N, C-alpha and C positions, 0 to 999 in steps of 0.2 A: 470281194468277201460279202457275204448276205447280209442284206437288208433288215433290220429288226422293226418287227410290229408287235401289236399287243399279244399275237398269239405265237411268236416266235420265243422259245426258250434258249436264255442267255448260254453260252457256251465257253469253253476256257479260250477260244479265241477271241471272243467279243470281251470276255473279262480282261485280255491282256491288252487289247486296243485300248480299252477304257483307262486301264491303268497307266498305260503310256501316255496317253493324251491329258492326262490329270497330274504327271510328274513332270516337273522342271528336267530338262536334260544335263544342265549344269550342276546343280545343287542336289537333285534327287528330289527334293521336295515336292509337296504339292502344290499346284499351279495357283494363280489368279481365278481362274475359273471354277475351281474346285473351292477356292475361298468364300467365293459368291452365294455357292451353293450352302455352304455352312454357315454364313451369314443370314441367308432366308430361313434354314432350320433355327437360329436363335432367334430371331424375329418372332417365329411361330412360337417358342418356347416363351417368350416374353409375354406375348397373348394370354398363356396360360399361367403367367405371375413368376415364371421361374427365370430370376434375374442374377443368379450367381455365377458371374465371369465379369472378366475384364478383357479388353483388348490392348494388346503391345504394339503398337507400330515402331517399325524399325528402318532406318535409312542410313546405308553403308557409306561413309563420307570416303571422298577421296577417290571414288573409282574411276572418274575421269582422268585424272592426274595419272593415277598407275598405269592407265592402258595407254595414255600418251606417251609418257616416259619410258615405261619398262615393256610396252607391247601386251596385245590381247592376252597371251598364255600367262603373264603375270597379273593381269587384271582378274582372269579367270580363277587363278589361284587365290587371289584377294578375296573375291567374292564366295568362294567355296570355303575357304577359313572362316569367313564373317557368318556364314549359314551354321556351319559346324558350331561355334562360340554360341550362336543363338541357341541353336537347338539344345546344345548342354546346358546351358542358362535356365531354359524354359522346358527340361526335358519329360514333364508329366502332362504338357499341352500341345496340341495340333499347332505346327508352324508351316507358313505358307509363304512361297516367293510371289509376293504380291505383284510384282512387276518389276522389272529392271533391277534396281538396286535397293528396292523397297521389301519389308519382309513384315508378316502380321503373325501374332499368336494369339490363340484364344485362351485365356488363363482361367482355369479352373482349378478345382481342388487345392493342393498343396501350394502348386505355383500361385494360385489367386492368393491364397491366405499368407504367404513369404514373398510377395513381389517386390518387397523393397528390400529383402535380403538378396534375392536373385538378382536384382538390379544392381546392388553394391557388388556381386560377385563378377558380374560382367564388366563393371567400371574397374574392378582391381584387376582382370585379367588384361583388359586393353591398357591399362598404366603400366603393366608389367611389360607388354609387348612393345612399349615405347621404348625399350632399351635395345631391339633387335638393330642388327645391322641394315637390312635389306628392308626397304621402304613398306614392301609389299606383305611384309610380316608386321608391320605397324597398323594394328585395325583400329577403326574408330566409327563407331556405329552410335547414331543419334538415337534416343529412345523416349518414346511417349506412352504414359499407360493411361488409360480412362477404365473406370468402373462403370458397369451398367446401373442405371439409377432408375427410380419411379417415374422422372420426367421423360425417360428416352420412350419413344415408340417405335423406332427400329433398332437393329444392331448397327445399321450404316451410321446412325446417330453416335455411337460409342465410338464407331472407328472415326468419325471426323474430329470428335475430343482427343483420342488419341493422337491422331494426326498433327492438331494443334498444338499439343503437348511436345510432339516429337519436333516440329518447326523451332520451338522455344528452345529445347536442348541443342538443336543444331546451332542456332542463333548465340547461345551462351557459348557453346564450344568455340566457334569463331570468334567470338569477342576476346577469349582468353588468349588467342594464340597471337 
């Protein structure tokens, strides 16, 4: 494949390679690398006073357990089903597979305005799934949401607050078991 420099005009071949490298093979979502690029753009927007977004961090629980007990194929099915629920919940926002079993969504517009309702929806769906016979169909996802504030200097600061809220949700979940 031809190397690209500032004089090279991107071709369909380049576009396809870029799309593949920024798309997670298992879930079809954008990767952590493309998420970091989005966070850089959000930080630039913040410098211009645009702070109308929130970050939702999600951690899929029990992936190691599903993989160990039922095998990688069922573990992959569990992750794909979890990513589908996340995408449907935040259907108006970009969702990324941030790494491993972590996902990140940048909430804007109606998903930002209705974030509590969207989270309630996800929790109801997961509660209904607990009735499934197969363990790999009983989705469990810890979620933390943080809105961008005037104090935040970078989008990564918002991510860290969302991650902290996600960990608290995970601890609450395990405390109830």
